[in-house]
C-alpha positions in Angstrom: 101.0 66.1 82.1 104.5 67.5 82.7 106.1 67.6 86.2 109.1 69.7 87.2 112.3 67.6 86.8 115.2 67.4 89.2 113.1 68.1 92.3 110.6 66.4 94.5 107.0 66.7 93.4 104.3 66.6 96.1 101.0 64.9 95.0 98.1 65.5 97.3 94.4 64.4 97.3 91.5 63.1 99.3 90.2 59.6 99.9 88.2 57.9 102.7 90.0 58.4 106.0 92.7 56.0 107.2 93.0 54.5 103.8 96.3 53.4 102.1 96.9 55.1 98.7 99.5 53.6 96.5 101.2 55.4 93.6 103.0 53.3 91.0 105.4 55.0 88.7 106.0 53.1 85.5 108.4 53.9 82.7 109.5 52.2 79.4 111.1 49.4 81.3 108.2 48.7 83.6 107.5 49.6 87.2 110.2 51.9 88.6 108.7 53.0 92.0 105.9 52.1 94.3 105.1 54.9 96.7 102.3 55.0 99.4 100.7 57.1 102.0 97.8 56.7 104.5 95.1 59.4 104.6 94.4 61.3 107.8 91.1 61.6 109.6 90.0 64.2 107.1 90.8 61.9 104.2 93.8 64.0 103.1 97.1 62.5 101.9 100.4 63.5 100.3 102.8 61.4 98.3 106.3 62.7 97.4 107.6 61.7 94.0 111.4 61.8 94.2 113.4 63.8 91.7 113.5 62.6 88.1 115.9 64.0 85.4 114.4 65.8 82.4 113.7 63.5 79.5 111.3 62.7 76.7 110.6 59.3 78.3 106.9 58.8 79.0 105.8 57.6 82.4 102.5 56.3 83.8 101.3 57.3 87.3 98.7 54.8 88.7 96.9 55.7 92.0 95.3 52.8 93.8 93.0 53.0 96.8 90.3 50.5 98.0 90.1 48.7 94.7 89.8 51.8 92.6 92.5 53.1 90.2 93.2 56.4 88.6 95.7 56.4 85.8 97.7 59.3 84.3 99.5 58.3 81.2 102.2 60.0 79.1 103.6 61.9 82.0 106.9 63.7 81.3 109.5 65.3 83.5 110.8 68.6 82.2 110.5 72.3 82.9 107.2 73.4 84.4 106.2 77.1 84.4 103.3 78.9 86.0 102.1 81.5 83.4 99.6 84.1 84.6 98.4 87.6 84.3 95.6 89.0 82.3 94.3 88.9 78.7 97.6 89.4 76.9 98.9 86.2 78.6 95.5 84.5 78.2 95.2 85.4 74.4 95.1 82.2 72.5 97.0 81.5 69.3 93.9 81.6 67.1 93.5 85.3 68.1 97.0 86.1 66.9 96.7 84.6 63.4 96.3 87.1 60.6 93.3 86.1 58.6 94.8 87.6 55.5 98.0 85.6 55.9 97.4 82.7 58.3 100.4 81.1 59.7 100.0 78.4 62.4 103.0 77.3 64.5 104.2 73.8 63.9 103.6 72.7 67.5 105.1 69.9 69.5 103.8 67.1 71.7 106.5 68.0 74.2 105.0 71.4 74.8 101.9 71.1 76.9 99.5 73.5 78.7 97.1 73.0 81.6 94.5 75.7 81.2 92.8 76.6 84.4 89.2 77.8 84.0 88.4 81.2 85.5 86.4 80.9 88.7 85.9 83.8 91.1 86.2 83.4 94.8 85.3 86.1 97.3 85.5 84.2 100.6 87.6 86.0 103.3 89.7 82.9 104.1 88.7 80.7 101.2 91.5 78.8 99.4 90.8 75.8 97.2 93.1 72.9 97.5 93.0 72.3 93.7 92.1 74.2 90.6 88.4 74.0 89.7 88.8 72.1 86.5 91.1 72.1 83.5 93.0 69.5 81.5 96.4 69.0 79.9 96.6 69.7 76.1 99.3 69.0 73.6 100.6 71.9 71.4 99.2 70.1 68.4 96.3 70.2 66.0 93.3 72.2 67.0 94.4 72.3 70.6 97.4 74.5 69.8 95.0 77.2 68.6 93.6 77.6 72.1 96.9 77.7 73.9 98.3 80.9 75.3 100.2 82.5 72.4 102.8 84.2 74.6 103.2 81.0 76.6 103.6 78.8 73.6 106.3 80.9 71.9 108.1 81.2 75.3 108.0 77.3 75.5 109.1 76.9 71.8 112.2 79.1 72.3 113.1 77.5 75.6 112.7 74.0 74.2 114.9 74.8 71.3 117.6 75.9 73.8 117.2 73.2 76.5 115.9 70.3 74.5 113.6 69.2 77.3 109.8 69.0 77.6 108.1 72.3 78.6 104.9 72.4 80.6 102.7 75.4 81.3 100.0 75.9 84.0 98.0 78.8 82.8 96.0 80.8 85.4 95.7 84.0 83.4 92.4 85.9 83.5 91.5 88.8 81.3 91.1 92.2 82.9 92.4 91.1 86.3 94.6 93.6 88.3 97.4 92.3 90.5 95.1 92.8 93.5 92.8 90.1 92.2 95.6 87.6 93.1 95.9 88.8 96.7 94.3 87.4 99.9 91.9 89.3 102.1 94.4 89.9 104.9 97.0 91.3 102.6 94.5 93.7 100.9 93.4 95.0 104.3 97.0 95.6 105.3 97.8 97.4 102.1 94.8 99.6 102.6 92.3 101.3 100.3 90.2 98.2 99.8 88.3 98.1 103.1 84.9 99.3 101.8 84.9 97.0 98.8 86.0 94.0 100.8 83.2 94.6 103.3 80.7 94.3 100.4 82.2 91.5 98.3 82.7 89.1 101.2 79.0 89.0 102.1 77.5 85.7 101.1 75.8 85.8 97.8 77.6 88.9 96.6 78.6 87.5 93.1 75.3 85.8 92.5 73.2 88.7 93.5 75.3 91.3 91.7 75.2 89.2 88.5 71.5 88.8 88.7 71.0 92.6 89.1 73.2 93.2 86.1 71.3 90.8 84.0 68.0 92.4 85.0 69.4 95.9 84.3 70.5 94.8 80.8 67.3 93.0 80.0 65.3 96.2 81.0 67.6 98.3 78.7 67.1 95.9 75.8 63.3 95.9 76.4 63.3 99.7 76.2 65.2 99.5 72.9 62.7 97.0 71.5 59.8 99.3 72.3 61.5 102.1 70.4 62.9 100.0 67.5 60.6 100.1 64.5 63.5 99.5 62.1 65.2 96.1 62.9 62.1 93.9 62.2 61.9 95.2 58.6 65.5 96.1 57.9 65.8 93.7 54.9 62.3 94.0 53.5 61.4 97.7 54.1 64.6 99.5 54.9 64.4 103.0 56.5 66.1 106.1 55.2 69.9 105.7 55.5 72.5 108.4 56.1 75.9 108.3 54.4 79.1 107.7 56.4 82.6 106.4 56.0 84.0 103.4 57.8 86.1 103.1 59.9 85.2 106.0 62.2 84.4 106.8 65.8 81.0 108.1 66.7 82.6 110.9 68.7 83.7 112.4 65.4 80.1 112.6 64.0 78.0 115.3 65.7 74.8 113.2 64.9 76.2 110.2 66.7 78.4 111.6 69.5 77.5 110.0 72.8 75.0 107.8 71.1 73.7 104.8 73.0 71.3 102.3 71.6 71.0 100.2 68.4 72.1 101.3 64.9 72.3 99.6 61.5 75.0 100.0 58.9 74.7 98.9 55.3 77.1 98.5 52.3 76.6 97.0 48.9 79.6 95.3 47.2 80.1 93.4 43.9 81.7 90.0 43.5 83.0 89.5 39.9 82.4 86.3 38.0 86.1 85.3 38.2 86.2 85.2 42.0 85.9 82.0 44.1 83.1 82.5 46.6 83.7 79.2 48.5 85.5 79.5 51.8 84.9 83.3 52.0 85.9 85.1 55.2 84.6 88.5 56.4 87.3 90.6 58.2 85.6 93.5 59.9 88.3 95.0 62.1 86.9 95.7 65.6 83.7 97.4 66.7 82.4 99.1 69.8 80.5 97.5 71.5 78.5 94.4 70.2 77.7 93.5 66.6 75.6 91.1 64.6 76.6 90.7 60.9 74.3 89.7 58.0 75.1 89.1 54.3 72.2 89.1 51.9 69.9 88.8 55.0 71.7 85.7 56.3 73.4 85.8 59.7 77.2 85.2 59.5 78.5 86.1 62.9 78.3 88.1 66.1 80.5 89.3 69.0 79.2 90.6 72.3 81.9 93.0 73.3 84.4 95.4 71.8 87.9 93.7 71.9 88.0 90.6 69.7 88.7 91.0 66.0 85.7 90.4 63.8 86.6 87.4 61.6 83.5 85.7 60.3 83.6 82.7 57.9 80.7 83.1 55.4 78.5 80.0 55.2 78.2 78.4 51.8 75.3 79.7 49.7 75.1 83.1 51.3 77.3 85.0 48.8 76.4 85.4 45.2 78.2 86.8 42.1 77.1 90.3 41.3 75.8 92.6 44.0 75.7 91.6 47.6 74.5 93.6 50.7 76.3 93.6 54.0 74.4 94.7 57.1 75.8 95.3 60.6 73.6 95.8 63.7 75.7 97.6 66.3 74.7 97.9 69.9 76.4 100.8 71.8 76.1 100.8 75.6 78.4 103.5 77.0 78.3 106.2 74.4 81.7 105.4 72.8 80.6 103.5 69.6 82.5 103.1 66.4 84.7 101.1 64.1 88.3 100.9 65.2 90.5 102.9 62.8 93.6 101.3 61.4 92.1 97.8 61.1 91.3 95.9 57.9 87.6 95.8 56.7 87.4 93.5 53.8 86.1 90.2 52.3 88.7 87.5 51.6 87.9 85.3 48.6 90.8 82.9 48.1 93.8 85.0 47.4 91.7 88.1 46.5 90.3 90.8 48.7 87.3 93.1 48.4 87.9 96.3 50.3 84.9 97.1 52.5 86.1 100.3 54.0 85.0 103.7 52.7 81.4 104.7 52.0 78.7 103.1 54.0 75.2 104.1 55.2 73.6 104.0 58.6 70.2 104.2 60.1 69.4 104.6 63.8 67.1 101.9 65.0 66.6 103.1 68.6 68.3 105.6 71.0 68.7 104.5 74.6 70.1 105.7 77.8 73.6 105.2 78.9 73.9 101.8 80.7 76.6 101.3 83.2 78.9 98.4 82.6 78.3 95.1 84.3 80.4 94.3 87.3 83.5 92.5 85.9 84.2 90.1 88.7 87.6 88.9 87.7 88.7 92.5 87.6 88.1 92.9 91.3 90.5 92.6 94.3 90.5 89.1 95.9 88.6 87.5 93.0 91.4 85.3 91.6 93.2 84.4 94.9 91.4 81.5 96.4 90.6 79.8 93.1 93.5 80.6 90.6 96.4 81.5 92.8 96.3 79.6 96.1 96.1 76.1 94.4 99.4 76.8 92.7 101.4 77.1 95.9 101.8 73.3 96.3 103.1 72.8 92.7 106.8 72.9 92.0 107.5 75.3 89.2 110.7 76.4 87.6 109.4 80.0 87.4 106.5 82.4 87.2 105.9 84.1 83.9 103.7 87.2 84.2 102.0 89.5 81.7 99.8 92.0 83.5 99.5 95.6 84.4 96.9 97.0 81.9 94.2 96.8 84.5 96.3 98.7 87.1 96.5 101.8 84.9 93.9 103.7 87.0 96.3 103.9 89.9 99.8 103.3 88.3 101.7 104.8 91.2 100.9 101.8 93.4 102.0 99.1 91.0 105.4 98.5 92.4 104.1 98.3 95.9 101.4 95.9 94.9 103.5 93.6 92.7 106.3 93.4 95.2 103.7 92.4 97.9 102.3 89.8 95.6 105.7 88.3 94.7 106.7 88.2 98.4 103.4 86.5 99.3 103.7 84.0 96.5 107.3 83.1 97.5 106.4 82.8 101.2 103.5 80.5 100.5 105.2 78.2 98.0 108.3 78.0 100.2 111.1 79.0 97.8 112.3 82.0 95.9 110.6 81.3 92.7 112.1 83.3 89.8 109.6 85.8 88.4 109.8 87.0 84.8 107.4 89.7 83.8 106.4 91.6 80.6 106.6 95.4 80.6 103.5 97.0 78.9 103.8 97.6 75.2 102.8 100.7 73.3 99.0 101.4 73.1 96.7 104.4 72.3 93.3 103.5 73.5 90.8 104.2 70.6 87.9 104.5 73.1 89.8 107.1 75.2 89.3 105.2 78.4 93.0 105.2 79.3 94.3 108.2 81.3 97.1 110.0 79.4 100.5 108.8 80.5 99.1 106.1 82.8 100.7 103.4 80.8 104.0 105.3 80.9 103.7 105.4 84.7 102.9 101.6 84.9 106.0 100.9 82.8 108.1 103.0 85.1 106.7 101.1 88.1 107.5 97.8 86.3 111.0 99.0 85.8 111.3 99.5 89.5 110.1 95.9 90.0 113.5 94.8 88.9 114.7 95.8 92.4 112.8 92.7 93.6 115.4 89.8 93.8 115.4 87.1 91.2 113.3 88.9 88.6 113.7 89.8 85.0 111.6 92.0 82.6 110.9 91.6 78.9 110.6 95.0 77.2 107.9 95.2 74.5 107.6 98.9 73.8 108.1 98.3 70.0 105.6 95.5 69.3 102.3 96.8 70.5 99.5 98.1 68.3 98.2 101.6 68.8 94.6 100.6 68.2 94.5 97.2 69.9 94.7 96.3 73.5 95.7 92.8 72.3 98.5 93.1 69.8 99.0 89.9 67.8 102.8 89.7 67.9 103.1 87.3 70.8 105.9 85.4 69.1 108.4 88.2 70.0 106.8 88.5 73.5 107.3 84.8 74.2 110.8 84.7 72.8 111.9 87.8 74.8 110.5 86.2 78.0 112.5 83.0 77.1 115.7 85.1 76.7 115.0 86.5 80.2 114.7 82.9 81.5 118.0 81.9 79.8 119.8 84.7 81.7 118.0 84.6 85.0 117.2 81.0 85.6 119.7 79.1 83.4 122.6 81.5 83.9 123.5 81.6 80.2 126.2 84.4 80.1 126.1 84.3 76.3 122.6 85.9 76.3 123.2 89.7 76.1 122.1 91.7 79.1 119.4 94.2 78.7 120.5 97.8 78.4 119.4 100.3 81.0 120.0 104.1 81.4 122.4 105.1 84.2 122.5 108.9 84.4 121.9 112.1 82.5 124.5 114.8 83.3 124.5 118.5 82.2 128.0 118.8 80.9 127.7 122.4 79.8 124.9 124.8 78.7 123.0 123.2 75.9 124.5 119.7 76.2 123.5 116.6 78.3 125.3 113.3 78.3 123.1 110.2 78.8 125.0 107.1 79.8 123.9 103.4 79.8 124.9 100.1 81.3 126.5 99.2 78.0 126.9 102.4 75.9 128.7 100.6 73.1 125.8 98.3 72.4 123.2 101.2 72.1 121.8 101.9 68.6 119.7 104.9 67.7 117.3 104.1 64.8 115.6 107.5 64.3 117.4 110.6 63.2 116.3 113.0 64.5 115.0 111.1 67.6 111.2 111.1 68.1 110.8 110.3 71.8 113.2 112.4 73.9 111.9 115.3 76.0 113.8 117.6 78.4 111.7 119.4 81.0 112.7 122.6 82.8 111.4 123.7 86.2 109.6 126.4 84.3 107.6 123.7 82.6 109.2 124.1 79.2 109.4 120.9 77.2 112.4 120.8 74.9 112.9 118.4 72.0 116.7 117.7 71.7 118.8 116.5 68.9 121.0 113.5 69.7 124.1 111.7 68.6 125.9 108.6 69.9 129.5 109.1 71.2 132.0 106.8 72.8 130.8 108.1 76.2 127.1 107.9 75.7 124.2 109.6 73.9 124.8 113.4 73.7 121.6 115.4 73.7 121.6 119.1 72.5 118.9 121.6 73.3 118.3 125.3 72.9 117.0 127.2 76.0 118.1 129.6 78.6 116.6 127.3 81.2 118.5 124.2 82.3 116.5 121.0 82.1 116.0 119.1 85.3 114.3 116.0 83.9 114.9 113.8 80.9 112.1 111.6 79.6 112.4 108.9 76.9 109.3 107.3 75.3 107.3 108.8 78.1 103.9 108.3 76.4 101.2 105.7 76.3 102.0 105.0 72.7 105.6 105.8 71.6 105.4 104.5 68.1 108.7 103.5 66.6 111.0 104.0 69.6 114.5 105.5 69.1 116.8 103.2 71.1 117.6 99.5 70.6 120.5 97.2 71.6 122.9 95.9 69.0 120.9 92.6 69.2 117.7 94.4 68.2 116.0 94.5 71.6 114.4 97.8 72.6 115.6 99.9 75.5 113.0 100.4 78.2 111.2 103.8 78.5 112.6 105.9 81.4 112.7 109.1 83.3 116.0 110.5 84.7 116.9 113.6 86.7 119.4 115.8 84.9 122.4 115.9 87.2 124.1 119.3 87.4 127.4 120.6 88.8 126.8 122.3 92.1 128.3 124.9 94.4 127.7 125.7 98.1 128.2 128.5 100.6 127.8 128.9 104.3 126.5 131.8 106.4 124.6 132.7 109.6 121.1 134.2 109.7 118.8 135.5 112.4 120.2 135.3 115.9 122.9 132.8 114.9 121.4 130.0 112.8 124.1 128.3 110.7 123.0 127.6 107.1 124.7 125.8 104.2 123.2 126.5 100.8 123.6 124.1 97.9 122.8 125.4 94.4 123.2 124.2 90.8 125.9 125.9 88.7 123.9 126.2 85.5 120.6 127.5 86.9 119.2 130.2 89.1 116.4 128.0 90.4 113.4 129.4 92.1 112.4 126.1 93.8 113.9 125.6 97.2 114.1 122.8 99.8 114.9 123.3 103.5 116.3 120.3 105.2 115.8 119.7 109.0 118.0 117.2 110.8 117.0 114.9 113.6 117.5 114.9 117.4 121.2 115.1 118.4 122.3 115.5 114.8 123.5 118.4 112.7 123.3 119.5 109.1 125.9 117.0 108.0 123.3 114.2 108.5 121.2 115.8 105.6 124.1 117.1 103.5 124.0 114.2 101.1 120.3 114.7 100.4 120.9 118.5 100.0 123.8 118.0 97.5 121.8 115.4 95.5 118.8 117.8 95.3 121.1 120.6 94.0 122.5 118.2 91.4 118.9 117.8 90.3 118.3 121.5 89.9 116.9 122.6 93.3 118.3 125.1 95.8 118.8 123.2 99.0 119.3 124.7 102.5 120.6 122.5 105.3 120.9 124.2 108.7 121.7 123.4 112.3 119.0 123.8 114.9 120.0 125.9 117.9 121.2 123.4 120.5 119.9 120.6 118.2 122.8 118.2 118.6 126.6 117.6 118.9 128.6 119.5 116.3 125.9 122.2 115.8 127.4 125.5 114.6 124.2 127.4 115.4 124.3 129.5 118.6 122.5 127.7 121.5 122.5 124.9 124.0 120.8 121.6 124.2 119.3 122.4 127.5 117.2 125.2 125.8 116.2 123.0 122.8 112.7 121.7 122.3 110.2 120.9 119.5 108.8 124.4 120.0 112.2 126.1 119.6 113.0 124.1 116.5 109.7 125.1 114.9 110.8 128.7 115.6 114.2 128.1 114.1 112.7 126.5 111.0 110.4 129.5 110.6 113.3 131.9 110.7 115.0 130.0 107.9 111.8 129.9 105.9 111.2 133.6 106.2 114.9 134.4 105.3 114.6 132.3 102.1 111.3 133.8 101.2 112.5 137.3 101.7 115.9 136.9 100.0 115.5 134.1 97.3 111.8 134.6 96.5 111.2 130.9 95.7 108.2 130.1 93.6 107.8 126.9 95.4 109.2 126.0 98.9 109.4 122.5 100.3 110.3 121.2 103.7 112.3 118.0 104.3 112.8 116.6 107.7 114.3 113.5 109.3 113.0 111.9 112.6 112.4 114.9 115.0 113.2 117.2 112.1 110.4 115.5 110.2 108.0 116.0 113.1 109.0 119.7 113.3 108.7 120.1 109.5 105.2 118.5 109.5 103.9 120.8 112.3 105.5 123.9 110.7 103.9 123.0 107.4 100.5 122.6 109.0 100.9 125.9 110.8 101.8 127.9 107.6 100.1 128.3 104.3 103.2 128.9 102.1 104.8 125.5 102.0 104.3 123.6 98.6 105.0 120.2 99.9 106.6 118.1 102.7 109.1 115.2 102.6 109.3 113.4 105.9 111.8 110.6 106.6 110.7 108.4 109.6 109.1 111.4 111.2 109.0 111.2 115.0 105.2 111.5 115.5 105.8 109.4 118.6 107.2 112.3 120.6 104.0 113.3 122.4 103.3 109.7 123.4 106.9 109.3 124.7 107.0 112.4 126.7 103.6 113.6 128.0 103.3 110.6 130.3 106.5 111.5 132.1 106.7 113.2 135.5 108.1 116.7 135.1 108.9 117.0 138.8 111.8 114.7 138.2 113.3 117.1 135.6 114.6 119.8 137.9 118.1 119.4 136.5 119.5 118.9 133.0 119.5 115.2 132.1 120.7 112.9 129.4 118.3 111.5 126.8 119.5 109.3 123.9 123.1 110.5 124.4 122.4 114.2 124.5 121.9 116.6 127.5 118.5 118.4 127.6 116.2 119.8 130.3 112.6 120.2 131.3 112.3 122.8 128.6 112.2 119.9 126.1 109.2 118.5 128.0 107.5 121.9 128.1 108.0 122.3 124.3 106.1 119.0 123.4 102.8 119.9 121.7 99.7 119.4 124.0 97.3 119.3 121.1 96.3 116.4 118.9 99.1 116.5 116.3 97.3 114.2 113.9 94.3 116.5 113.9 96.7 119.3 113.2 98.2 117.5 110.3 94.7 117.3 108.8 94.8 121.1 108.2 97.7 120.6 105.7 96.4 120.1 102.1 99.5 120.2 100.0 101.3 116.9 98.9 103.3 115.0 101.5 105.7 112.1 101.0 106.5 110.0 104.0 109.3 107.4 103.9 109.7 104.9 106.7 111.6 101.6 107.3 109.6 98.5 108.2 112.1 97.6 110.9 112.3 101.0 112.6 112.6 100.3 116.4 112.8 103.9 117.4 109.6 105.2 115.7 107.1 102.5 114.9 105.9 102.5 111.3 102.3 102.7 112.7 102.8 106.4 113.4 103.6 107.0 109.7 100.5 105.0 108.6 98.4 107.1 111.1 99.8 110.3 109.7 99.0 109.3 106.1 95.3 108.7 107.1 95.2 112.1 108.9 96.7 114.1 106.0 94.7 115.1 103.0 97.2 114.3 100.3 99.9 111.9 101.5 101.9 109.0 100.1 103.7 106.5 102.2 106.7 104.5 100.8 107.8 101.7 103.0 111.5 100.6 102.9 111.6 96.9 103.6 114.0 95.9 106.4 115.2 99.5 107.0 115.5 100.9 110.5 115.8 104.4 112.0 118.6 105.6 109.7 118.7 104.2 106.2 121.4 102.1 104.6 123.5 103.5 101.8 121.4 101.5 99.3 118.1 102.8 100.7 119.6 106.3 100.8 120.1 106.2 97.1 116.6 105.1 96.5 115.3 107.8 98.8 117.0 110.5 96.7 115.2 109.2 93.6 111.9 109.0 95.4 112.2 112.5 96.7 113.3 113.9 93.2 110.3 112.2 91.6 107.9 113.5 94.2 109.2 117.1 93.9 109.2 117.1 90.1 105.7 115.8 90.0 104.5 118.7 92.1 106.5 121.3 90.2 105.4 120.2 86.8 101.7 120.0 87.6 
């Protein structure tokens, strides 16, 4: 066991009620402390161990109660980390050892891991007090082979630096999304999980579902057995075989495309007399889905699912010199069978290899129907919270080390929201701001084609956003993945990069170089863009020409620029009449051999940046006196326009920063004053004539002017507060608006006004510092505005502060439910009127939203 040094450690447990529990702490010099507690009426007790400095001195903890004793020996005080996530954190060292060149780390008795068994829990309010099993293991002998590889190498690097014991509590679980670690109430609040939670929290859900899956699979296998006339005689009376070449994917063979069922493969190979056949190992890449392997009719190994490498020691007496026959029985369940390309298929005999790739033969034993995958319980929301997450809250950790995100690739756009919610919940429950260090997804090109194109690129971008969460750091691994393997074996570099993050974030080592991040991409003249970084002088470009830069124009043109490093940044050159609006770097699921590294050899994170352009602006009146200020990019005659509507008692200056920023990013932006809309308005009109109805009319005048004079291909509306309410209703009214961006929209207006007594509005009156009249009341919509919003089908982005005291955030949430295609971004702690920091984030969120629509 290893406990966190230099802090109090709380030990809790259960005993008979009203019993005295004594904890004796003994060191090399004998008893050091005797601590005690009395259990409460429920038998629960807590004992606080005072702080101990980190050291390699071994302690013994002896618990005594009612004549019974429990002894924990060889307890150390050092640095204790909670490591968690999914399979790439779970992956044990033995899975990362190359069978053709096995290298086992040296290990250390001062690095230890407590591996928590995976137990699912679907109770609404169920939280276990303790983990459901597990034990401490030294990083030595056979035990080191079963330790988390990423966790071990993290500990190895950190122990070299700090010279203290390192302990790991490992709660990782393969295939688990971040939602699996969240409690029921949080999932309900986040939304989107209500239907599933209603099912999974019914008593017996897991047991009944698992039984149904087992019955389904048994029935499928029974149907195959009825059809299979091959397997029983495969070695004695083999059927007719068809030639093929391994490795290959079934989708590439017309005879096997979409095949489900059972199929045999066969290959003959010769072992020469000079080869040593003792200690032979079959290395058979990876297969989809389940395999059984036979040599000369004798079983040598099997694997029940697609991911693990097939490494099978051959039992003594199975091989012979001369000709041998290798058979593989492959079971394919979802029509995506095959042998993963790019892997080794060979027989290892001492220091010699027999290549087993190339020509093979196959014979179909039985074709079956597609069988749906079993429910993967640990991949479900809520499943890992009560059993693997909640018990960790009472343990003092130095930090949380996280490797996860692969299982969130089906909805990558939510990852930042979910991870931030998880981190905030974890910190609140454990009572301190635990540092969180996470791993950004590596490169990967799913050979089974289950991963949505660009989804991993989107997860990485969301993970980059997660650095906005205080006390976090991210290890970039874009250069050390494997295109054909979800579980790349290079966990040494993963662990060491996580340790570097800890040295910077937790131990404040200023000698550890900071990661390099992109700052901006600026169009400096036609055909040239300057990309700047946080430390430009430390950037290295390793590919010439670069492989992974793309420039995107609003016309959808994708340009591949040349690049060269200068003193001011990376200069990108392109050839096109259209100015780019977006720069992408390594924006792929699998950007093999990335271009950018730091001078210390660490990769630069993949990213997207808007291309900032120099802008101009002009002012004019339209219609019956509406004042408009138009912002437009210098280098581009853009056909995408945004109209910006200000809030109640405001004028266009309140939206001018957003308008200018949009123009810098390649859009034409039109800010205008509503007639009588607020102090300082240059449009003709008085506040006593202004209402929501008149502002809708004003906005439609601006829309029609732009459509008839600029001819935009896409037209967007942006509105703040009352301007957001007006923009939303106008968008729902018309069919020519490509999208809406609404900042804390005032959907509360009907509720605020329709309950008032109009007879008291005979004279103009002041409301929120501005003089209006009964005409404002008359112009409030009498229809159900949320039902009206449901008529709008184009994309909508709503941004709202969680501390808004003017328009409750509940109105934004109600609007999102009413709209057909809406996204809500909550700004933590922001009110009605964003801070400067939030305003900058808002600009990036708007730009990303608009570009996504334009480039569809």
